[in-house]
C-alpha positions as CSV (number, residue, x, y, z in Angstrom):
1,M,172.6,-106.2,142.7
2,T,172.4,-103.0,144.8
3,E,172.9,-100.9,141.7
4,I,170.0,-102.7,140.0
5,I,167.7,-102.1,142.9
6,K,168.6,-98.4,143.0
7,Y,168.0,-98.2,139.3
8,F,164.5,-99.7,139.5
9,A,163.7,-97.7,142.6
10,K,164.6,-94.5,140.7
11,V,162.4,-95.5,137.8
12,F,159.5,-96.4,140.1
13,M,159.8,-93.0,141.9
14,T,159.9,-91.2,138.6
15,V,156.8,-93.0,137.3
16,W,155.0,-92.5,140.7
17,Q,155.7,-88.8,140.7
18,Q,154.4,-88.3,137.2
19,L,151.4,-90.7,137.5
20,F,149.8,-89.4,140.6
21,T,149.1,-85.8,139.7
22,R,146.0,-83.7,139.1
23,R,146.7,-83.6,135.4
24,M,146.8,-87.4,135.2
25,L,143.5,-87.6,137.2
26,I,141.9,-85.3,134.6
27,C,143.1,-87.6,131.9
28,V,141.2,-90.5,133.6
29,F,138.0,-88.5,133.2
30,T,138.6,-87.3,129.7
31,G,139.3,-90.9,128.6
32,F,136.2,-92.3,130.3
33,A,133.9,-89.6,128.8
34,S,135.4,-90.1,125.4
35,G,135.3,-93.9,125.3
36,L,131.8,-94.5,126.6
37,P,129.8,-93.3,123.5
38,L,132.2,-94.9,121.0
39,Y,132.1,-98.4,122.7
40,L,128.4,-98.1,122.9
41,L,128.3,-97.9,119.1
42,L,131.0,-100.6,118.7
43,N,129.7,-103.1,121.2
44,L,126.2,-102.5,122.6
45,V,124.4,-101.4,119.5
46,P,125.7,-104.4,117.4
47,A,124.7,-106.8,120.2
48,W,121.3,-105.2,120.5
49,L,120.7,-105.5,116.7
50,R,122.0,-109.1,116.6
51,T,119.7,-110.2,119.4
52,E,116.8,-108.5,117.6
53,H,117.6,-110.7,114.5
54,I,119.0,-107.9,112.3
55,D,121.1,-109.3,109.4
56,L,124.8,-109.4,109.9
57,K,125.5,-107.4,106.7
58,V,123.2,-104.7,108.0
59,I,125.1,-104.7,111.3
60,G,128.4,-104.4,109.5
61,A,127.2,-101.5,107.4
62,F,126.2,-99.8,110.7
63,A,129.8,-98.9,111.0
64,L,129.1,-96.1,108.4
65,I,127.2,-94.2,111.0
66,Q,130.6,-93.4,112.6
67,F,131.5,-91.2,109.6
68,P,131.6,-88.1,111.9
69,Y,134.8,-89.5,113.5
70,T,136.5,-89.3,110.1
71,W,135.2,-85.9,109.1
72,K,135.4,-84.1,112.5
73,F,138.3,-82.0,111.3
74,L,135.8,-80.1,109.0
75,W,134.0,-78.5,112.0
76,S,136.9,-78.5,114.5
77,P,137.9,-74.9,113.5
78,L,134.5,-73.8,114.9
79,L,135.6,-75.1,118.3
80,D,138.9,-73.3,118.1
81,R,137.3,-70.0,116.9
82,Y,134.0,-69.7,118.9
83,V,133.4,-69.8,122.6
84,V,130.3,-71.2,124.4
85,P,129.2,-68.5,126.9
86,A,130.0,-68.8,130.7
87,L,132.4,-71.8,130.8
88,G,135.0,-70.8,128.2
89,R,136.3,-72.1,124.9
90,R,137.1,-75.7,125.9
91,R,134.8,-76.3,128.9
92,G,131.8,-74.8,127.2
93,W,131.9,-77.2,124.3
94,M,132.7,-80.1,126.6
95,L,129.6,-79.5,128.7
96,L,127.3,-79.0,125.7
97,T,128.3,-82.2,124.0
98,Q,128.3,-84.3,127.2
99,V,124.7,-83.3,128.2
100,A,123.5,-83.9,124.6
101,L,125.2,-87.4,124.6
102,L,123.4,-88.3,127.8
103,V,120.0,-87.4,126.3
104,V,120.6,-89.2,123.0
105,I,121.9,-92.4,124.6
106,A,119.0,-92.6,127.0
107,S,116.5,-92.2,124.2
108,L,118.1,-94.7,121.8
109,G,116.6,-97.8,123.5
110,G,113.1,-96.6,123.2
111,F,112.8,-97.8,119.6
112,S,112.5,-101.2,118.1
113,P,115.2,-102.4,115.6
114,Q,112.6,-104.4,113.7
115,N,110.2,-101.5,113.3
116,D,112.2,-98.3,113.8
117,L,115.6,-99.1,112.2
118,G,115.6,-95.8,110.3
119,I,115.1,-93.7,113.5
120,I,117.8,-95.8,115.2
121,V,120.2,-95.0,112.4
122,L,119.5,-91.3,112.7
123,L,119.9,-91.3,116.5
124,A,123.1,-93.4,116.3
125,T,124.5,-91.0,113.7
126,L,123.7,-88.0,115.9
127,L,125.3,-89.9,118.8
128,A,128.5,-90.4,116.7
129,F,128.5,-86.7,115.7
130,L,128.2,-85.5,119.3
131,S,130.8,-88.0,120.4
132,A,133.3,-86.9,117.7
133,T,132.7,-83.3,118.6
134,Q,133.4,-84.1,122.3
135,D,136.6,-85.8,121.2
136,I,137.7,-82.7,119.4
137,V,137.5,-80.6,122.5
138,L,138.8,-83.3,124.9
139,D,141.8,-83.9,122.8
140,A,142.6,-80.2,122.5
141,Y,142.1,-79.7,126.2
142,R,144.4,-82.6,127.1
143,R,147.1,-81.5,124.7
144,E,147.0,-78.0,126.3
145,L,146.9,-79.5,129.8
146,L,149.9,-81.9,129.5
147,L,153.5,-80.9,129.5
148,D,155.6,-82.3,126.6
149,N,157.4,-84.8,128.8
150,E,154.0,-86.0,130.1
151,L,152.5,-86.8,126.7
152,G,153.4,-90.5,126.7
153,L,152.2,-91.3,130.2
154,G,149.2,-88.9,130.1
155,N,147.9,-90.3,126.9
156,A,148.4,-93.8,128.2
157,V,146.3,-92.9,131.2
158,H,143.7,-91.5,128.8
159,V,143.7,-94.7,126.8
160,N,143.3,-96.8,129.9
161,A,140.3,-94.9,131.0
162,Y,139.0,-95.0,127.5
163,R,139.2,-98.8,127.6
164,I,137.7,-99.0,131.1
165,A,134.7,-97.0,129.8
166,G,134.2,-99.8,127.3
167,L,133.4,-102.1,130.2
168,I,130.1,-100.2,130.7
169,P,128.4,-100.8,127.3
170,G,130.5,-103.9,126.5
171,S,130.0,-105.8,129.8
172,L,127.6,-104.3,132.3
173,S,125.0,-103.3,129.8
174,L,125.1,-106.7,128.1
175,I,124.6,-108.4,131.4
176,L,121.7,-106.1,132.3
177,A,120.2,-106.9,128.8
178,D,119.6,-110.5,129.9
179,H,117.5,-109.2,132.8
180,L,116.1,-105.8,131.9
181,P,114.3,-104.3,128.8
182,W,116.6,-102.5,126.4
183,D,115.2,-99.0,127.1
184,T,116.2,-99.4,130.7
185,V,119.6,-100.7,129.7
186,F,120.3,-97.6,127.5
187,L,119.0,-95.3,130.3
188,I,121.4,-96.8,132.8
189,T,124.3,-96.6,130.3
190,A,123.5,-93.0,129.6
191,L,123.9,-92.1,133.3
192,F,127.6,-93.0,133.0
193,M,128.1,-89.7,131.2
194,L,127.7,-87.9,134.5
195,P,131.3,-88.3,135.7
196,G,132.5,-86.5,132.6
197,I,130.0,-83.7,133.2
198,A,131.2,-83.4,136.8
199,M,134.8,-83.1,135.6
200,T,133.9,-80.4,133.2
201,L,132.3,-78.3,135.9
202,L,135.2,-78.7,138.3
203,I,138.3,-78.2,136.1
204,K,139.7,-74.8,135.1
205,E,139.8,-73.4,131.6
206,P,143.3,-73.8,130.1
207,V,145.3,-70.7,129.2
208,A,144.5,-69.8,125.5
209,V,147.5,-69.9,123.1
210,N,147.1,-67.9,119.9
211,V,143.3,-68.0,119.6
212,P,142.2,-67.5,116.0
213,K,140.9,-64.0,115.3
214,T,138.7,-65.1,112.4
215,L,137.1,-68.3,111.1
216,R,139.3,-68.3,108.1
217,A,142.4,-68.2,110.3
218,A,141.0,-71.1,112.3
219,V,140.6,-73.1,109.1
220,V,143.7,-72.2,107.1
221,E,146.5,-71.7,109.6
222,P,146.6,-75.3,111.2
223,F,147.0,-76.9,107.7
224,R,149.6,-74.3,106.6
225,E,151.6,-74.8,109.8
226,F,151.6,-78.6,109.5
227,I,152.7,-78.6,105.9
228,G,155.3,-75.9,106.5
229,R,156.8,-77.8,109.4
230,Q,156.8,-81.3,107.7
231,G,156.9,-80.4,104.0
232,W,154.5,-82.0,101.5
233,R,156.2,-85.3,101.3
234,G,156.6,-85.6,105.1
235,A,153.1,-84.6,105.7
236,L,151.7,-87.2,103.3
237,L,153.8,-89.9,104.8
238,I,152.6,-89.1,108.3
239,L,148.9,-89.0,107.1
240,A,149.4,-92.4,105.4
241,F,150.9,-93.8,108.6
242,L,148.0,-92.6,110.7
243,F,145.6,-94.4,108.3
244,F,147.4,-97.7,108.1
245,Y,148.9,-98.3,111.5
246,K,145.6,-99.4,113.2
247,L,143.9,-100.7,110.1
248,G,144.3,-104.5,110.7
249,D,143.5,-104.3,114.4
250,S,140.5,-102.0,113.8
251,L,139.0,-104.4,111.2
252,C,139.8,-107.4,113.3
253,T,137.5,-106.2,116.1
254,A,134.8,-104.6,113.9
255,L,132.3,-107.4,114.5
256,A,133.8,-108.8,117.7
257,T,130.6,-109.1,119.7
258,P,128.7,-110.8,116.8
259,F,131.8,-113.1,116.3
260,Y,131.6,-114.2,120.0
261,L,127.8,-114.8,119.6
262,D,128.4,-116.9,116.4
263,M,131.0,-118.9,118.3
264,G,128.3,-120.0,120.7
265,F,128.9,-117.7,123.7
266,S,125.9,-116.1,125.4
267,K,125.6,-112.3,126.1
268,S,126.3,-112.9,129.8
269,Q,129.4,-115.0,129.1
270,I,130.7,-112.3,126.8
271,G,130.0,-109.6,129.5
272,L,131.6,-111.6,132.3
273,I,134.5,-113.3,130.6
274,A,135.4,-111.8,127.3
275,K,135.0,-108.1,128.2
276,N,136.7,-108.4,131.6
277,A,139.5,-110.5,130.1
278,G,140.0,-107.8,127.5
279,L,139.8,-104.9,130.0
280,W,142.7,-105.5,132.4
281,P,145.3,-106.6,129.8
282,A,144.4,-103.4,127.8
283,V,144.8,-101.3,131.0
284,I,148.1,-103.0,131.9
285,G,149.3,-102.7,128.3
286,A,148.5,-99.0,128.0
287,L,150.0,-98.3,131.4
288,L,153.2,-100.3,130.6
289,G,153.3,-98.6,127.2
290,G,153.3,-95.2,128.8
291,I,156.0,-96.2,131.3
292,W,158.2,-97.9,128.7
293,M,157.9,-94.9,126.5
294,L,159.8,-92.9,129.2
295,K,162.8,-95.0,128.3
296,L,162.2,-96.2,124.8
297,G,160.8,-93.1,123.2
298,I,157.8,-93.1,120.9
299,N,159.7,-94.3,117.8
300,R,160.9,-97.6,119.2
301,A,157.6,-98.0,121.1
302,L,155.6,-97.8,117.9
303,W,157.8,-100.6,116.4
304,L,157.7,-103.0,119.4
305,F,154.1,-102.4,120.3
306,G,153.0,-102.6,116.7
307,V,154.6,-106.1,116.3
308,V,152.7,-107.3,119.4
309,Q,149.5,-105.8,118.0
310,V,149.9,-107.8,114.7
311,V,150.7,-111.1,116.4
312,S,147.7,-110.8,118.6
313,I,145.4,-110.9,115.6
314,F,146.3,-114.5,115.0
315,G,144.6,-115.4,118.3
316,F,141.3,-114.6,116.7
317,Y,142.2,-116.8,113.7
318,W,142.9,-119.7,116.1
319,L,139.7,-119.2,117.9
320,A,137.7,-119.1,114.6
321,L,139.3,-122.5,113.7
322,Q,137.7,-124.0,116.8
323,G,134.2,-123.3,115.3
324,S,130.9,-122.6,117.0
325,Q,130.4,-124.4,120.3
326,V,127.2,-126.3,120.9
327,E,128.0,-126.5,124.6
328,V,130.4,-123.9,126.1
329,T,132.7,-125.4,128.6
330,A,135.2,-123.9,131.0
331,L,138.0,-124.7,128.5
332,H,136.2,-122.7,125.8
333,L,135.8,-119.7,128.2
334,T,139.5,-119.9,129.1
335,Q,140.4,-120.0,125.4
336,L,138.2,-117.0,124.7
337,A,139.7,-115.1,127.7
338,F,143.2,-115.8,126.6
339,V,142.6,-114.7,123.0
340,I,140.8,-111.5,124.0
341,G,143.4,-110.7,126.7
342,L,146.3,-111.1,124.2
343,E,144.7,-108.9,121.6
344,A,143.7,-106.3,124.3
345,F,147.3,-106.2,125.6
346,G,148.7,-105.6,122.1
347,V,146.1,-102.9,121.4
348,G,146.8,-101.3,124.8
349,L,150.5,-101.0,124.0
350,G,150.0,-99.9,120.4
351,T,147.3,-97.3,121.2
352,A,149.3,-95.7,124.0
353,A,152.2,-95.1,121.6
354,F,149.9,-94.1,118.7
355,V,147.9,-91.5,120.6
356,A,151.1,-90.1,122.1
357,Y,152.6,-89.8,118.6
358,I,149.5,-87.9,117.4
359,A,149.6,-85.6,120.3
360,H,153.3,-84.8,119.7
361,T,152.7,-84.2,116.0
362,T,150.3,-81.4,116.7
363,H,151.3,-77.7,117.3
364,P,150.1,-76.3,120.6
365,A,148.6,-73.3,118.9
366,Y,146.3,-75.4,116.7
367,T,145.5,-78.4,118.9
368,A,141.8,-78.8,118.1
369,T,142.0,-78.7,114.3
370,Q,145.3,-80.6,113.9
371,F,144.4,-83.2,116.5
372,A,141.0,-83.6,114.9
373,L,142.6,-84.0,111.4
374,F,145.0,-86.7,112.6
375,T,142.5,-88.7,114.7
376,S,139.9,-88.4,111.9
377,L,142.3,-90.1,109.5
378,A,143.0,-92.8,112.0
379,A,139.3,-93.4,112.3
380,V,138.7,-93.9,108.6
381,P,139.4,-97.7,108.8
382,R,137.0,-98.0,111.7
383,T,134.2,-96.3,109.8
384,F,134.5,-97.1,106.1
385,V,136.7,-100.2,105.9
386,N,134.9,-101.8,108.9
387,A,131.6,-101.3,107.1
388,T,132.7,-104.1,104.7
389,A,133.4,-106.5,107.6
390,G,130.1,-108.3,107.4
391,W,130.5,-108.8,103.6
392,L,134.1,-110.0,104.1
393,V,133.0,-112.5,106.7
394,E,130.4,-114.0,104.5
395,Q,132.8,-114.3,101.6
396,L,135.9,-115.5,103.5
397,G,134.5,-117.0,106.7
398,W,135.8,-115.9,110.1
399,G,139.2,-117.6,109.7
400,G,139.9,-116.0,106.3
401,F,138.7,-112.7,107.6
402,F,141.2,-112.6,110.4
403,L,144.0,-113.6,108.1
404,L,143.2,-110.7,105.9
405,C,143.3,-108.4,109.0
406,A,146.8,-109.6,109.8
407,V,147.9,-108.8,106.2
408,L,146.4,-105.3,106.3
409,A,148.4,-104.5,109.5
410,I,151.7,-104.8,107.6
411,P,151.7,-101.5,105.6
412,G,151.5,-99.4,108.7
413,M,154.5,-101.2,110.1
414,L,156.5,-100.6,106.9
415,L,155.7,-96.9,107.0
416,L,157.5,-96.7,110.4
417,L,160.8,-96.9,108.4
418,K,160.0,-93.3,107.2
419,V,157.9,-91.6,109.9
420,A,159.5,-93.2,113.0
421,P,162.8,-94.9,112.2
422,W,164.2,-97.2,114.9
423,S,167.5,-95.4,114.9
424,G,165.9,-91.9,114.9
425,N,165.4,-89.6,117.9
426,A,163.6,-92.3,120.0
427,K,162.9,-90.0,122.8
428,Q,161.6,-87.0,120.8
429,A,158.0,-87.4,121.9
430,V,158.6,-88.1,125.6
């Protein structure tokens, strides 16, 4: 018993020493700044459009405005090559995108979905472009900030803060929308970009490693290095894995807020119950994922966490079988909280391992471009596949839709046999 206590005490001290550092605190702010605009597009905008009686197929197609997340690798070399004056290569781009995001989010609610849908599409697309650009530089900065043995825990902290940011547009803003006009709601939401701006002004610029001398070098060298390191076959397998691993989960939650509304829950109930029930399991899942990766390594973490992620999709299928509720009772709210919490816990685990895997796959000399390439590919399902979600729901119903999501999660798990075998070097990324 004494040996067991000593073992857990040692593990606790190790985690404590790695978790409560300045670098981890910075990861909190990078995650929050990165997550806020994306969750606004995923949660708040669909809820806004649905309450304004926009057709579900149109809302589903709105996922296409997120195309900058899938193509950000095209302009990522610009952020590696050019420097914004005064603040430096990383901090300059961070401040520029964050201020622009605040302005765009604040202005979005000033238009009517019924009368100004075209303008809203343009603003939302601009928001997605700015958010994707911010992600490029935040990911690069975080990869340059963290030591190799901090990647698992550091990215878990980032993912946690990322999910916590979703509480603003996914919970607070929805609650406010029941009491305030939408333009005020979007203005208040925009002000939550201020912590990220403050972080950018207070942190130091990282030490540059092999800064590209020309734009051509910034474009060509990251791809040449990746293919040279992995080989063509290995590179293609990794890219395929990045596409498929989160496919089922991403599609499952593509129309989450409209799904809750169709099940009979009000905006305030979604804000108070569903979103909060999804937040803390995701936070706990991501944090535990980062801690467990210290022992498991990323290979085995991807396997174990991926299984939990797949199983959690069936919770939505079960909830869909309950049908729309005419009168929502405490039991219905408990069921919703359980399903959302289970899915969020699985996603928290899976995302922690997935982001750490992406970070470890990049080369420190080409962080912006390679990280952007890998995360762009991972965002393809969220953008293009998710755009079909509304059509799929109309064809299959909610129950059939969630079963399809579970099936689509299988190819990513099978690819683990090649890219992250269970018996491989399980601790290679931590």
